[in-house]
Phi, psi and omega in degrees: 000323180297320179297318180298320182291323177295318181297315180296327181293338182257023168290089200292136173225178185283152171284071191276146172063012179245159178255196179243103180297343178297338182272348176289130183079324185286339182248012180090357177267144179249335182244139179294330182278007169290328181256336185241153176288326182295140184303325181256015178088174180089152176080215189299134180275141170270179186303319180299318180294322179291322176297318179296320179297325182282330189248326189244330190258009178237146180298317179245129184294151177194197181262117181272000182290167179306129182053038178060028179076022181303322173209160184265129178277151174297155185300331184277356184237133173232133180233156177194179178190154177229132179226129183226138173239134187226153171230136184221149172231130187226129183228113177252008177085002180277180182294337181263007182265150356279158177243143180237154177204145170237129189202154170286121186272326186207141171211093184235147173238144182237149174211142176224132178241122177277131179249079186085202185277335189245330186258151177206159174235132183223142181212151175234132177224145181189183180269137180269133175244158179208118180276321187286163181293149178296339183273355180297147180294140176256136186298152178304139177086004179242154176289152171291150176301138177255088193284345177266009182241084188272335178269126182226156172244103182290323181229139168198126184202158170252146185220142170247118180206094183297332182212158179297335173245142181119199184283151175211163173211144176210156181219136180148205183256120178189172174283133171296135177302123185192138171073195179292338182057048177295150179292332186274110184288345182284349178293147184298325182289350169257306188298319188265000179247008176098020182233035179284179181303131178064020178262018172303140181251168171275127191228155162240114191228151177201166180174195183223138182233132178216164178298332185258342179200163175208154181222132178229128179234133188221131167255131188228159177210177185285163175273096180276352183275301182267346181057051177240149173081202184281159179252016185285154172237141181174207182211153179219150176221142179221124180232125185234138176237128177273144186226170172052058179055042175060044172244001182210164177209151173227137183226148170246145184214155177209153181209136173237135180215147179216144177197137174052041178079002177249138179228155179222143176239125181241130172231135184201180178221152179230132181233142173217139177211125180256119178264097188304313182301330181260359182052042186231135177247135172264131179233139178206148174214134179224134183222138169252129180243127173256118183250127182250124178254170177297151179081015178078012179277136181218155173210151178257138181234162176231136174223123182205166179207149176207146180186184180234142174238120180255125180240086178300327171224161180298337184269000182229127177239130173241111187239134173238128186227125173258140184226157174212135171230132179227114188283346175211112186298332181278354181241106183300325184289355180271005185270146171228128177252151180220149174229124184234133173243134182230136172238118178244129178231129178248087188289326186207148181311134179087357182238142175217140171242134180226137173239128182235129171240133187219133174242134176231130186230093170290149180300126177079005182237151179298147181291132175270137185237133180225137174231129183227133173237130179224149174245128186238132174230131177238146183288000000 
């Protein structure tokens, strides 16, 4: 069963709707919404982010504007898109291993319409892909795959935000701000905490953003429209404070969720520190989850990750991440450890190449090995 769960977790999908936390502090930015329209980062780029992509975040300079600046969009309209092609090799030690696949990973289009100075409407639409078999087991509390519904909208929301700093509110479908917000959804701190691929929830969210601190509060529920992702209802909070002349941050977070008589309480912390002389960032996230089942049964779990990101240049990231998930703290055999190495290169505006190597080792089970190469182009 442990091998099967590791295999299902690596049904690879795109790092959708997420940003790169490795660029916070390392490029002179302190807030994720300096580059993105979304309050907690990720998704559609605003003008500052496109300028940075064209001039600072690519090995060779170019035009980071939509379609390489082929034409100028009106101020009230922002458009974008993400397209990814991937090749993967996966070995779990079974009779059918290793397995290889080449597949289109992502095809999404984005649009944002500003309604005056404070209000906006934003949406993402694209084609849904699925590597794993339709007969694979789906985790408790999640919808079954809807295989005849290939077009999906992962994000769509309305937002009130008079300024990039200050109070904001938004309502719609998106990920609640939580955790490191890594681009890779296969990491345990995303997959096992309710932020896996297509697990965006319907939310009512609000908070405050400043150069030195930010607060995000979210009430969430299931997607009853597309019937995708988790069916949980609950609330989440994320509070972050920047330190050491805005080269580090510490955050506290919490989440409560309930579905089908089962509830979970998550409490955790997120740390980041950029050591400028070494061009290296330390990233860490640790969470304790208390899960309550019917009949008064409960268990405590741990989900965490820690690693280093080395950026010799702004256009090159070398990241090593160690992870651990333990589904019952009192049972040593319930632990799975992972080691992931990532190389990201942004050679020219709108282009990215990524190589991912990942090892996963459940206690008493053979190590699962994954290698992924992807080519990414954004409009």
